[in-house]
Residue frames relative to the residue before (quaternion, step in Angstrom):
aa qw qx qy qz dx dy dz
M 1.0000 0.0000 0.0000 0.0000 0.00 0.00 0.00
V 0.2173 -0.7529 0.6051 0.1408 3.53 -1.13 0.69
Y 0.0362 -0.8089 0.5868 0.0052 3.65 -0.54 1.11
G 0.2425 -0.8514 0.4476 0.1267 3.48 0.16 1.43
Q 0.6574 -0.5722 0.3461 0.3473 3.44 -1.24 0.69
T 0.6350 0.5009 -0.3643 0.4618 3.64 0.92 -0.62
E 0.6200 0.5304 -0.3362 0.4704 3.60 1.03 -0.64
I 0.6372 0.5164 -0.3019 0.4860 3.52 0.81 -0.98
T 0.6707 0.5022 -0.3091 0.4499 3.61 0.73 -1.03
R 0.6604 0.4963 -0.3126 0.4689 3.66 0.99 -0.91
D 0.6724 0.5273 -0.3025 0.4223 3.56 0.90 -0.81
L 0.6752 0.5155 -0.2674 0.4548 3.42 1.04 -0.94
M 0.6210 0.5272 -0.3200 0.4837 3.55 1.15 -0.83
Q 0.6581 0.5145 -0.3107 0.4535 3.58 0.98 -0.94
A 0.6492 0.5381 -0.3089 0.4399 3.65 0.98 -0.94
R 0.6719 0.4956 -0.2864 0.4700 3.50 1.03 -0.96
A 0.6553 0.5002 -0.3266 0.4622 3.63 0.89 -0.73
E 0.6413 0.5117 -0.3192 0.4744 3.58 1.06 -0.78
A 0.6716 0.4941 -0.2933 0.4678 3.58 1.03 -0.66
G 0.4832 -0.6977 0.4151 0.3277 3.58 1.28 -0.11
L 0.4684 0.6632 -0.4431 0.3800 3.55 1.23 0.49
V 0.4175 -0.7231 0.5166 0.1894 3.52 -1.13 0.88
T 0.0203 -0.7613 0.6475 0.0271 3.47 -1.08 0.94
V 0.2227 -0.7964 0.5553 0.0885 3.54 -0.85 1.08
Y 0.1874 -0.8094 0.5550 0.0422 3.55 -0.63 1.20
E 0.8242 0.2718 -0.1700 0.4668 3.47 -1.42 0.15
N 0.3084 0.7479 -0.5500 0.2077 3.59 0.76 0.95
E 0.2698 -0.7552 0.5815 0.1368 3.50 -1.32 0.53
N 0.8542 0.1762 -0.1339 0.4705 3.50 -1.37 0.45
V 0.1616 0.8030 -0.5469 0.1732 3.50 1.00 0.99
T 0.0442 0.8102 -0.5825 0.0480 3.67 -0.73 0.98
P 0.1946 -0.7363 0.6174 0.1970 3.72 -0.67 0.83
L 0.1066 -0.7971 0.5943 -0.0013 3.50 -1.00 0.95
D 0.8619 0.1925 -0.0877 0.4608 3.58 -1.42 0.46
F 0.3492 0.7748 -0.4753 0.2279 3.52 1.11 0.58
D 0.6402 0.4846 -0.3605 0.4747 3.50 1.41 0.04
T 0.5940 0.4679 -0.3760 0.5357 3.49 1.27 0.69
A 0.6468 -0.5224 0.3951 0.3907 3.55 -1.39 -0.03
E 0.7469 0.3140 -0.2056 0.5489 3.66 1.26 -0.01
P 0.0273 -0.8164 0.5764 -0.0228 3.55 0.33 1.35
K 0.2227 -0.7602 0.6022 0.0992 3.48 -1.30 0.51
L 0.1576 -0.7637 0.6134 0.1254 3.48 -1.35 0.36
R 0.0822 -0.8091 0.5806 0.0397 3.55 -0.70 1.06
F 0.1047 0.7877 -0.5950 0.1209 3.49 -1.01 0.85
E 0.3379 -0.6992 0.5945 0.2085 3.52 -1.39 0.29
A 0.0526 0.7794 -0.6237 0.0301 3.54 -0.95 0.94
N 0.8307 -0.0110 -0.0639 0.5529 3.54 -0.79 1.13
G 0.7317 -0.4338 0.2662 0.4534 3.59 0.87 0.89
T 0.7128 0.4289 -0.3046 0.4639 3.61 1.06 -0.08
A 0.4307 -0.7081 0.5038 0.2435 3.63 -0.99 0.97
H 0.0238 -0.7886 0.6144 -0.0054 3.54 -1.13 0.82
E 0.1405 -0.7605 0.6308 0.0633 3.52 -1.21 0.62
L 0.1650 -0.7912 0.5875 0.0402 3.53 -0.83 1.03
A 0.1688 -0.7652 0.5994 0.1633 3.61 -0.79 0.83
C 0.2015 -0.8398 0.5039 -0.0140 3.42 -0.57 1.38
D 0.4496 -0.5979 0.5791 0.3242 3.52 -1.32 0.34
L 0.7738 0.0053 0.1044 0.6248 3.55 0.87 -1.12
I 0.1572 -0.7432 0.6242 0.1823 3.67 -1.31 0.21
A 0.2538 -0.7324 0.6174 0.1341 3.51 -0.93 1.06
G 0.2113 -0.7881 0.5640 0.1274 3.66 -0.64 0.98
C 0.1581 0.7853 -0.5748 0.1672 3.62 0.23 1.18
D 0.3918 0.7668 -0.4267 0.2766 3.57 1.02 0.62
G 0.6679 -0.5674 0.3202 0.3597 3.64 0.99 0.69
F 0.7681 -0.4259 0.2783 0.3887 3.53 -1.38 0.31
H 0.7665 0.3657 -0.1353 0.5103 3.39 1.13 -1.13
G 0.4005 0.7833 -0.4065 0.2468 3.52 1.24 0.19
I 0.6234 -0.5588 0.3966 0.3765 3.55 -1.28 0.23
C 0.6048 0.6368 -0.3812 0.2888 3.68 0.89 -0.83
R 0.6795 0.4492 -0.2783 0.5090 3.61 0.81 -1.07
A 0.6861 0.5063 -0.3116 0.4194 3.60 0.87 -0.84
S 0.6095 0.5680 -0.3174 0.4528 3.55 1.29 -0.35
V 0.6333 0.5326 -0.3576 0.4329 3.56 1.21 -0.38
P 0.5873 -0.6196 0.4011 0.3322 3.64 -0.96 0.79
Q 0.5445 -0.6631 0.3935 0.3302 3.57 -0.66 0.84
S 0.6652 0.5081 -0.3249 0.4402 3.55 1.12 -0.70
A 0.6421 0.5608 -0.2870 0.4368 3.57 1.27 -0.32
I 0.7835 0.3231 -0.1256 0.5156 3.52 1.28 -0.44
T 0.1851 -0.7849 0.5841 0.0920 3.59 -0.99 0.70
L 0.1441 -0.8214 0.5507 0.0359 3.52 -0.78 1.19
Y 0.1658 -0.7830 0.5974 0.0504 3.43 -0.93 1.07
E 0.0853 0.8343 -0.5345 0.1044 3.67 -0.64 1.01
K 0.0374 -0.7338 0.6777 0.0284 3.56 -1.22 0.82
L 0.1731 -0.7775 0.6005 0.0706 3.57 -0.86 1.08
Y 0.3057 -0.7714 0.5275 0.1822 3.59 -0.81 0.90
P 0.5044 -0.7016 0.4280 0.2648 3.63 -0.94 0.74
F 0.7041 0.3489 -0.2552 0.5634 3.65 1.11 0.61
G 0.2515 -0.7568 0.5753 0.1820 3.47 -1.33 0.18
W 0.4352 -0.6503 0.5379 0.3134 3.64 -1.22 -0.17
L 0.2410 -0.7075 0.6502 0.1364 3.58 -0.88 1.08
G 0.0418 -0.8322 0.5528 0.0021 3.62 -0.47 1.11
L 0.0554 -0.7915 0.6075 0.0374 3.57 -0.98 0.85
L 0.1747 -0.7706 0.6067 0.0865 3.52 -0.99 0.98
A 0.0839 0.8221 -0.5560 0.0893 3.63 -0.91 0.93
D 0.4330 -0.6851 0.5117 0.2852 3.58 -1.09 0.64
V 0.3688 0.6503 -0.5628 0.3526 3.43 0.30 1.54
P 0.5428 -0.6227 0.4266 0.3682 3.59 -1.04 0.53
P 0.5749 -0.5905 0.4185 0.3818 3.64 -0.95 0.75
V 0.5673 -0.6108 0.4579 0.3089 3.49 -1.26 0.70
D 0.7842 0.0718 -0.0094 0.6162 3.56 1.17 -0.54
H 0.5444 -0.6164 0.4703 0.3201 3.47 -1.29 0.30
E 0.6849 0.3705 -0.2431 0.5785 3.53 1.41 -0.20
L 0.5429 -0.5706 0.4731 0.3948 3.59 -1.20 0.38
I 0.2116 -0.7744 0.5819 0.1297 3.55 -1.20 0.65
Y 0.1796 -0.7812 0.5934 0.0727 3.57 -0.68 1.06
V 0.0567 -0.8308 0.5526 0.0338 3.66 -0.57 0.81
R 0.0816 -0.7175 0.6891 0.0607 3.53 -0.96 0.96
H 0.0423 0.8055 -0.5732 0.1440 3.64 -0.54 1.33
P 0.6043 -0.5760 0.4058 0.3719 3.64 -1.12 0.47
R 0.6646 0.4934 -0.2951 0.4772 3.49 1.29 -0.49
G 0.6958 -0.4045 0.2769 0.5250 3.53 1.32 -0.31
F 0.6819 -0.4929 0.3845 0.3797 3.50 -1.45 0.24
A 0.0168 -0.7365 0.6736 0.0593 3.56 -1.25 0.42
L 0.0798 -0.7791 0.6176 0.0720 3.55 -1.36 0.37
C 0.1554 -0.7734 0.6080 0.0899 3.64 -0.80 0.86
S 0.1261 0.7973 -0.5815 0.1014 3.63 -0.48 1.06
M 0.3257 -0.7667 0.5360 0.1374 3.52 -1.27 0.06
R 0.3158 -0.7236 0.5784 0.2051 3.63 -1.18 0.53
S 0.7740 -0.1097 0.0835 0.6179 3.52 1.18 -0.73
K 0.7414 -0.3662 0.2972 0.4775 3.65 -1.21 -0.27
T 0.7777 0.3391 -0.1419 0.5100 3.55 1.18 -0.66
R 0.7464 0.3253 -0.2008 0.5448 3.65 1.18 -0.18
S 0.1056 -0.8010 0.5892 -0.0095 3.52 -0.87 1.10
R 0.1714 -0.7422 0.6382 0.1117 3.45 -1.47 0.56
Y 0.1195 -0.7960 0.5921 -0.0385 3.56 -0.71 1.19
Y 0.0740 -0.7910 0.6059 0.0417 3.60 -1.15 0.77
L 0.1041 -0.7283 0.6731 0.0755 3.50 -1.36 0.47
Q 0.4712 -0.6033 0.5691 0.3001 3.52 -1.19 0.84
C 0.0031 0.7974 -0.6007 0.0570 3.53 -1.00 0.94
D 0.5637 -0.5306 0.4745 0.4190 3.55 -1.28 0.06
L 0.5739 -0.6234 0.4389 0.2990 3.50 -1.25 0.88
N 0.6986 0.4644 -0.2891 0.4612 3.57 1.07 -0.52
D 0.4657 0.6599 -0.4453 0.3864 3.57 1.34 -0.07
G 0.2296 -0.7525 0.6001 0.1442 3.61 -1.37 0.19
A 0.5817 -0.6072 0.4205 0.3409 3.49 -1.07 0.85
V 0.6340 0.5540 -0.3466 0.4134 3.65 1.04 -0.62
N 0.5971 0.5740 -0.3365 0.4480 3.49 1.35 -0.35
W 0.6738 0.4467 -0.2485 0.5336 3.62 1.30 -0.25
S 0.2381 -0.7027 0.6590 0.1234 3.60 -0.81 1.13
D 0.6442 -0.4935 0.4110 0.4153 3.58 -1.24 0.34
D 0.6634 0.4811 -0.3455 0.4571 3.64 0.82 -0.81
A 0.6396 0.5296 -0.3458 0.4369 3.59 0.95 -0.79
F 0.6307 0.5133 -0.3375 0.4741 3.59 1.03 -0.85
W 0.7277 0.4310 -0.3066 0.4366 3.63 0.57 -0.96
S 0.6024 0.5433 -0.3733 0.4501 3.66 1.00 -0.56
E 0.6699 0.4826 -0.3105 0.4712 3.60 0.94 -0.91
L 0.6359 0.5210 -0.3490 0.4499 3.54 0.96 -0.89
R 0.6276 0.5234 -0.3309 0.4719 3.75 0.89 -0.73
R 0.6370 0.5246 -0.3560 0.4385 3.59 0.88 -0.76
R 0.7285 0.4342 -0.2439 0.4704 3.64 0.99 -0.84
L 0.6225 0.5340 -0.3473 0.4546 3.70 1.15 -0.21
D 0.5464 -0.5773 0.4617 0.3936 3.50 -1.18 0.47
P 0.6775 -0.5457 0.2784 0.4070 3.68 -1.04 0.62
A 0.6678 0.4953 -0.3385 0.4406 3.70 0.88 -0.68
T 0.6834 0.4649 -0.3072 0.4717 3.56 1.00 -0.70
A 0.5708 0.5667 -0.3571 0.4748 3.59 1.14 -0.71
V 0.6663 0.5025 -0.2931 0.4666 3.68 0.85 -0.87
A 0.7264 0.4625 -0.2373 0.4496 3.60 1.04 -0.87
L 0.4815 0.7102 -0.3940 0.3296 3.51 1.40 -0.38
T 0.2044 -0.7452 0.6220 0.1269 3.68 -0.91 0.94
T 0.1161 -0.8062 0.5758 0.0706 3.58 -0.73 0.92
G 0.0777 0.7909 -0.6048 0.0517 3.60 -1.32 0.39
P 0.7142 -0.4434 0.3087 0.4450 3.54 -1.22 0.09
S 0.4761 -0.6932 0.4724 0.2640 3.51 -0.97 0.77
I 0.3275 -0.7108 0.5750 0.2385 3.62 -1.07 0.65
E 0.8014 0.0282 0.0449 0.5958 3.43 1.14 -0.80
K 0.0091 0.7873 -0.6161 0.0229 3.61 -0.97 0.64
S 0.1860 0.7962 -0.5556 0.1510 3.60 -0.74 1.01
I 0.2812 -0.7402 0.5676 0.2255 3.55 -1.18 0.23
A 0.1196 -0.8040 0.5820 0.0238 3.57 -0.78 1.07
P 0.3990 -0.6979 0.5406 0.2481 3.62 -0.93 0.95
L 0.2843 -0.7626 0.5446 0.2026 3.59 -1.16 0.34
R 0.0431 0.8052 -0.5828 0.1001 3.50 -0.89 1.07
S 0.2166 -0.6845 0.6680 0.1959 3.61 -1.25 0.42
F 0.0647 0.7866 -0.6054 0.1026 3.60 -0.97 1.02
V 0.0489 0.7678 -0.6383 0.0252 3.50 -1.14 0.73
A 0.1741 -0.7527 0.6258 0.1076 3.59 -1.00 0.88
E 0.0121 -0.7911 0.6108 -0.0304 3.53 -1.01 0.83
P 0.5543 -0.2289 -0.7968 0.0739 1.54 -1.94 1.71
L 0.5885 -0.5626 0.4560 0.3595 3.56 -1.34 0.00
P 0.7612 0.3157 -0.2325 0.5165 3.67 0.87 -0.61
F 0.0919 -0.7401 0.6652 0.0348 3.56 -1.27 0.69
G 0.7765 -0.1708 0.1168 0.5951 3.57 0.16 1.06
R 0.7891 -0.2699 0.2211 0.5055 3.57 -0.59 -1.14
L 0.5128 0.5734 -0.4121 0.4882 3.57 1.34 0.53
F 0.0224 -0.8137 0.5807 -0.0116 3.60 -0.79 0.84
L 0.3042 -0.7699 0.5421 0.1448 3.56 -0.69 1.13
A 0.0913 0.7776 -0.6191 0.0604 3.57 -1.03 0.80
G 0.7867 0.2997 -0.2408 0.4830 3.51 -1.29 0.56
D 0.8383 -0.1974 0.1671 0.4799 3.47 -1.23 -0.65
A 0.5752 0.5732 -0.4155 0.4097 3.61 1.08 -0.22
A 0.7236 0.3950 -0.2283 0.5180 3.52 1.28 -0.55
H 0.8316 -0.0086 0.0330 0.5544 3.65 0.99 -0.51
I 0.1522 -0.7471 0.6421 0.0795 3.49 -1.24 0.55
V 0.0470 -0.7644 0.6404 0.0580 3.70 -0.95 0.72
P 0.5614 -0.5722 0.4666 0.3737 3.60 -1.22 0.63
P 0.5101 -0.7096 0.3685 0.3169 3.68 -0.76 0.90
T 0.3764 0.7478 -0.4748 0.2715 3.60 1.19 -0.01
G 0.7466 0.3944 -0.2054 0.4947 3.64 0.91 -0.83
A 0.3163 -0.7751 0.4822 0.2582 3.66 1.34 -0.16
K 0.3701 0.7650 -0.4357 0.2966 3.56 0.90 0.92
G 0.4300 0.7408 -0.4458 0.2598 3.60 1.15 -0.35
L 0.7514 0.3959 -0.2022 0.4877 3.51 0.63 -1.25
N 0.6300 0.5404 -0.3285 0.4507 3.52 1.01 -0.76
L 0.6498 0.4760 -0.3301 0.4922 3.65 1.00 -0.67
A 0.6331 0.4927 -0.3726 0.4664 3.65 0.88 -0.70
A 0.6648 0.4977 -0.3440 0.4382 3.65 0.85 -0.62
S 0.6489 0.4963 -0.3145 0.4835 3.59 1.10 -0.58
D 0.5783 0.5390 -0.3705 0.4875 3.60 1.17 -0.47
V 0.6717 0.4891 -0.2967 0.4707 3.51 0.84 -0.92
H 0.5956 0.5564 -0.3571 0.4563 3.65 1.06 -0.68
Y 0.7103 0.4605 -0.2481 0.4710 3.57 0.87 -1.12
L 0.6428 0.5266 -0.3148 0.4587 3.58 1.00 -0.89
L 0.6685 0.4960 -0.3304 0.4450 3.60 0.90 -0.97
E 0.6372 0.5004 -0.3624 0.4606 3.70 0.91 -0.65
A 0.6339 0.5350 -0.3229 0.4557 3.62 1.01 -0.79
L 0.7096 0.4774 -0.2418 0.4583 3.56 0.89 -1.00
T 0.6031 0.5319 -0.3424 0.4859 3.54 1.24 -0.64
E 0.6952 0.4508 -0.3045 0.4698 3.57 0.84 -0.81
F 0.5907 0.5619 -0.3498 0.4616 3.63 1.14 -0.62
F 0.7209 0.4414 -0.2656 0.4637 3.62 0.73 -1.03
R 0.6431 0.5250 -0.3238 0.4539 3.55 1.17 -0.63
T 0.7668 0.3728 -0.1516 0.5001 3.61 0.95 -0.95
G 0.3306 -0.7391 0.5226 0.2669 3.50 1.00 -0.82
Q 0.5843 0.5970 -0.3614 0.4142 3.63 1.37 0.07
D 0.4677 -0.6947 0.4719 0.2755 3.58 -0.87 0.92
A 0.5471 0.6525 -0.3624 0.3790 3.46 1.26 -0.55
A 0.5706 0.5948 -0.3710 0.4277 3.55 1.27 -0.57
L 0.6742 0.5122 -0.3189 0.4260 3.61 1.03 -0.54
A 0.5873 0.6087 -0.3922 0.3614 3.58 1.16 -0.41
H 0.5766 0.6150 -0.3907 0.3698 3.65 1.19 -0.16
Y 0.5520 0.6811 -0.3665 0.3116 3.46 1.26 -0.57
S 0.7125 0.4809 -0.2690 0.4344 3.62 0.70 -1.09
P 0.7290 0.4277 -0.3179 0.4296 3.64 0.51 -0.82
R 0.6336 0.5061 -0.3330 0.4812 3.70 1.17 -0.69
A 0.6926 0.4893 -0.3059 0.4328 3.59 0.87 -0.93
L 0.6871 0.5279 -0.2624 0.4247 3.51 0.99 -0.92
S 0.5462 0.6188 -0.3341 0.4551 3.45 1.25 -0.54
R 0.7180 0.3973 -0.2360 0.5205 3.45 0.87 -0.99
I 0.6117 0.5573 -0.3627 0.4287 3.67 0.97 -0.74
W 0.6811 0.4703 -0.3118 0.4666 3.64 0.78 -0.79
K 0.6120 0.5016 -0.3852 0.4748 3.67 1.03 -0.58
A 0.6621 0.4786 -0.3088 0.4871 3.69 0.89 -0.73
E 0.6307 0.5073 -0.3527 0.4695 3.55 0.98 -0.63
R 0.6029 0.5364 -0.3440 0.4800 3.68 1.06 -0.76
F 0.7037 0.4877 -0.2818 0.4330 3.62 0.73 -1.02
S 0.6432 0.5260 -0.2904 0.4747 3.57 1.08 -0.97
W 0.6156 0.5400 -0.2970 0.4910 3.64 1.06 -0.82
W 0.6846 0.5143 -0.2554 0.4490 3.52 0.73 -1.10
F 0.7062 0.4507 -0.2770 0.4706 3.50 0.79 -1.14
T 0.6139 0.5439 -0.3478 0.4542 3.61 1.01 -0.79
S 0.6870 0.5096 -0.2667 0.4440 3.57 0.86 -1.09
L 0.6585 0.5289 -0.2958 0.4463 3.55 1.13 -0.77
L 0.8110 0.3478 -0.1529 0.4448 3.66 0.90 -0.73
H 0.6853 0.4860 -0.2699 0.4704 3.55 1.16 -0.26
R 0.4594 -0.6013 0.5698 0.3204 3.64 -1.37 0.49
F 0.1051 -0.7568 0.6395 0.0851 3.54 -1.22 0.62
D 0.0747 -0.8246 0.5594 0.0382 3.55 0.65 1.17
G 0.8804 0.1170 -0.1200 0.4436 3.42 -1.13 1.09
A 0.6783 0.5042 -0.2955 0.4454 3.58 1.25 -0.23
E 0.7819 0.1823 -0.1179 0.5843 3.56 1.39 -0.16
S 0.6043 -0.6100 0.4170 0.2980 3.48 -1.28 0.54
A 0.6493 -0.4858 0.4066 0.4208 3.51 -1.35 0.13
F 0.5838 0.5592 -0.3537 0.4705 3.56 1.22 -0.61
D 0.6453 0.5238 -0.3166 0.4571 3.65 0.86 -0.81
E 0.6618 0.4876 -0.3252 0.4675 3.60 0.99 -0.79
R 0.6537 0.5069 -0.3336 0.4522 3.53 0.98 -0.80
L 0.6227 0.5346 -0.3513 0.4507 3.63 1.03 -0.56
R 0.6295 0.5351 -0.3255 0.4597 3.47 1.22 -0.81
R 0.6379 0.5116 -0.3415 0.4634 3.57 0.94 -0.72
A 0.6290 0.5281 -0.3079 0.4803 3.62 1.00 -0.81
E 0.6602 0.4933 -0.3125 0.4724 3.57 0.90 -0.77
L 0.6611 0.4477 -0.3290 0.5043 3.64 0.86 -0.77
A 0.5935 0.5589 -0.3635 0.4508 3.70 0.86 -0.65
Y 0.6342 0.5359 -0.2935 0.4739 3.53 0.93 -1.07
L 0.6936 0.4978 -0.2902 0.4322 3.54 0.73 -1.17
M 0.6753 0.5050 -0.3099 0.4393 3.61 0.93 -0.94
K 0.8016 0.3070 -0.2151 0.4657 3.65 0.99 -0.43
S 0.6668 0.5019 -0.3277 0.4429 3.58 1.13 -0.26
E 0.4171 -0.6797 0.5510 0.2458 3.78 -0.70 1.02
A 0.6412 0.5265 -0.3291 0.4509 3.65 0.90 -0.91
A 0.6649 0.4525 -0.3184 0.5017 3.66 0.85 -0.78
Q 0.6684 0.5045 -0.3493 0.4203 3.60 0.76 -0.77
A 0.6065 0.5509 -0.3235 0.4732 3.58 1.19 -0.83
A 0.6678 0.4724 -0.3461 0.4595 3.68 0.87 -0.85
L 0.6105 0.5722 -0.3294 0.4376 3.56 1.03 -0.87
A 0.6642 0.5128 -0.2767 0.4684 3.61 1.06 -1.03
E 0.6201 0.5581 -0.3019 0.4614 3.55 1.00 -1.02
N 0.7391 0.4155 -0.2326 0.4764 3.67 0.75 -1.03
Y 0.6927 0.4938 -0.3077 0.4262 3.57 0.94 -0.73
V 0.6380 0.4971 -0.3155 0.4963 3.55 1.07 -0.67
G 0.5438 -0.6366 0.3651 0.4071 3.55 1.04 -0.77
L 0.4091 -0.7192 0.4968 0.2620 3.48 -0.67 1.11
G 0.6020 -0.5846 0.4041 0.3642 3.55 -1.26 0.69
F 0.5199 -0.6042 0.5056 0.3302 3.53 -1.33 0.46
């Protein structure tokens, strides 16, 4: 089952509203303070008014470009990052998906992905140069290039239409360690990024929340700070396994023009051939793609 991020967000917002809980949107100048003490605070401005929250703990779930990780002293955090020498040109359109399954394409012209948002809305991707721009691609040019990279039967079945959105996203692998800093706890994209090839971003955020919830439950039940120490090693163990899978899957399916040798390319072909023939390799792919257990 695919549970899309927009659907999860809508369901969570609805559940929170039905529970009578307050969510404050469009905040400015958000600043976590004193999180290295037992009395952390969160300052922010909402609708032009300054606020300060006295907190027991702060969950830094504010994304890769958020303020929480940036507030941690550089000497206290280690960042691991790999940048890939290509991007994904993505197009969203109100057209039916070309297939009921996702289609991953490894092609001499570059990677392609056929995915869907619903039965009437589709999302398609093309590997492209990082220095390219979405404005350089007309809808017709995108659909023509996608057809070139698809097998003939799928190319014929493809339904095209005007784009709703078109953009280029760079690909990176990123992990910040550790995850807790006093009473501040990083989770989700604030703590890690995976290339979208393995579809592990939201899955990893959910596992972070799972481990953090268990740590917080134990903390509030016992009142012991030691209960919070379990979060980082448990979450990071799963994070690095997902990072490995996303790196492997990305490396398997993309072109690395000029970044690798002919030997590397032959190894990639052998790896793909092994995957296509080995049930054991296919089982490992399925286990990692669906998501490792918590």
